[in-house]
N, C-alpha and C positions, 0 to 999 in steps of 0.2 A: 632361209631367206628367199624372197622372190628374186629371181634373176634380173639383172640390169637395173634394179631399182635405184641404187645410189647414183648411177650414171644418168638415169632419166631425171632424177630430182635435180642434179647439177645442170642437165640440159635445159630443163624447164626454167630454172632460175636464170640461166644464160639467155634463153629466149625472151624472158620477161624484161631483162635489162636492155637487150637489144631493142625491143619494142618501145620501152620507156624512153630511151635516148633518141631513137628515131622519131618518136612522137614529139619530143621537145624541139628537135630540129625543124620538123614539119610545121610546128605551131609558131615559130619565130616570125615568118612573113606576115601571118595574120595579126600578131600583136603589134608589129610595126605599122601595118596598114590601118589598124584601129586608131593608133596615136596620130598617124598622118591625117586620118579623117577628122579627128578632133581638132587638130591644128588647122586644117582647111576650114572647118566650121567657125573656129575662132577668128580666123582671118576674114572670112566672109562677114561675120558680125561686126568686126572692126571697120571694114570697108563700108558696110551699110550705115553704121553710125556716123562715119566721116561724111558720107554722101548726104545723109540727112541733115547734118550740121551745116553743110554748105548750102543746101536748099533753104534751110530756115534763115540763114544769113542773107541770102539773095532776096527772100520774101520780105524780110524786115526792111532791107534797104529800099525795096519797091514801095512798101507801106509808108516809110518815112518820107520818101519822095512825094507820094500821093498826098500825104498830110500837108506838106509844104505847099503843094499846088492848091489845095483847097483853102489853106490859110491865105495865100496870095489872092485867091478869088474873093474871099470874104473881105479882105482889105480893099480890093478894088470896088466891090459892091458898096461898101460903106462910104467910100469916096464919092461914088455916083449918087448916093442918097442925098448928098448936099446940093445936087443940081437938078433933082427931079422936079417936075412941074405939075404933077397931079397924083392923086391917091393910087391910081392904077399902077403907075410906074413904081411907086413906093412899095406897094404890096408885092409886086413882082420881084423887086430886089430883096425884100424881106424873105420871100419864099426861097430865093436862091441861096441867101445866107443860111437859112434854116436847113436846107438840103445839104449844104456844104458842111455845116456843123455836125449833122447826123452822120455824114460820111466820115468825118474825122473821128467821131466817137467809135464807129464801127471799125475803122482802121486801127485805132488805139487798142480796142478789145482784141482784135486779131493779133496785134503785136504782142500783147500780154500772153495770149495763148501760144504764140510762137516761142516766147521766152520760156514758158513752162515745158514745151516740147524739147527745147534746146537743153534745158536742165536734165531732162530724162536721157537725152541722147549723149550728153557729156558723161553721165554715170555709166551708160551702156558702153561708151567708148573706152572708159577707164577699165571696166571689167574685161572687155574684149582684148584690150591691150595686155592686161595681166595674163589672160588665158593664152594669148599667143606666146608670150614669154615663157610661161610655165610649160606649155606643150612642146615648145621648141627644145627646152632643156630636157624634158622627159624623152623626147624622140632621140636626141643625140645619145642620152644615157642608155636607152634601150638598144640602139644600134650597136653601141660599144659592148654592152652586155651580151647581145645576141651573137655578135661576132665571136666573142670569147666562148660562149656556150657551144656554138657550132663547131669551133675548132677543137675544143676539149672533147665534145661528144663524138666527133668524127674520129679522133685519135683513139678514143676508148672503143668505138665500134670495130675498128680494125683488129684490136686485140681480142675482143669478145667473139667476133666471127671466126677467128682462127681457133679459139678455144672451143667454140661450138662444133666446128668440124672435127676437132680432136675427140671430143666427147661422143659425138655421133658415131664415130668409127669404133667406139668401144661397145656399142649397144648392138644386140642381135637384130637381125633384119626384121624378124617378126615383131619384136617389141617396138622397134623404131617405126615400123609401118603403122602399128596400132596407135602409138603416141601421136604421130603426124596426122592421122585421120581424125582423131578426136580433137586435137589442138586446132586443126583447121576449122572445125565447126564450133568449138567452145572457147577458143583462144588459149586454153590450157588442156593438157592431156592427163595430168595427174591431179590428185586432191588428197591432202592430208585428212586423216580421220581422227576425231577425238570426241569424247562424250557420246560415243556410239552414233556419230553423225558424219556425213560427208561434209567437209568444210566448204565445198563449192556450192552445193545446192541445198544444204541443210536438211536433207532427208535422212531419216534413221536407217542405220545398217542393221540387217537381221542378226540376231544373236550369234548364230553359228559362224557367219562371215566375220562378225566383229571379233569373236574368239580366235578365228584363224589369223586375222590381222594382228591382233595383240600378241599371239603366241608364235607367229611366223611358222605355222604348221604346214604350209603348202608352198610348193615351188611354182604353182600356177598363179598368174596374175589375178587379183581380185578387183573387180570393177564395181562401180556404183550402179545399182540396178536402175537408177532414175536418170542420171546424166551421162553415164557411160565412161566417166573418167576412171583411170586406174587408181585404186586407193592404196594408201600406205599409212601405217600407224606411226604417228609422230610423238614418241614418248616424251620428247623435250619441248612440246608445244608451249609457247610463251616464255621460253628461256633461251639462253645462248646455245643450249644443246640441241635446239630445234634443227632438223635436217636442212630446212630451207635456209636458216640463218648461217649454218656452217658452210653451206654451198655458196651463199652470197659473200661471206668473208673470204672464201677461197678465190672467188672471182675478183674481189676488190684487191687482193694481194698481187694480182697480175698487172695492175696499173703501173 
């Protein structure tokens, strides 16, 4: 068998778990920030709808006031029509009445348009209000979940890092240096091989090297000629006998 292989497999699984748990912790602030942004957007939409509703209410009050003013003018003009003394004065009053009536129609049309806008704003307000409520619940839930995940992951990381140092101490200096060098560049330093392929880069392994892997006929490490990872034959691939699965179960038992 290749020297240090079992320990390196265990080390890689350990490194993978450390990276996964660390990534989960690192992602938590971003998830919360995204929910906070959605909540802020919902609040802004609610504020905009409320502001629009107030503006439409003010506008309609002004329109109603203007309508009343024109109606009073019309009433006054009709009263004056009883006292006119010539056609010129009568036509002038009729012109003023027609102008006031046209203004009233325009104001009433504007008021109808305002009511339509108000209806749309009420719908927007209801939706925004629901969004604010939903996002607030989601935010609190995510904060609670995030705090739990962070606490659990940090506790698990303490155990995993101790185990990582224990396993590293079992590996020869040369094998460890090779593993670290490749893992730094490729994220993993080892790759299982099956179906005569490197599982990491999916490139075929030459027949002689494949036979050496399967038969464990060499003490020297066998590396993938394409990606540089150290190869090992995982006879239990896809089953609970897989070397990676066995190593992962061993790490889980440390919790």
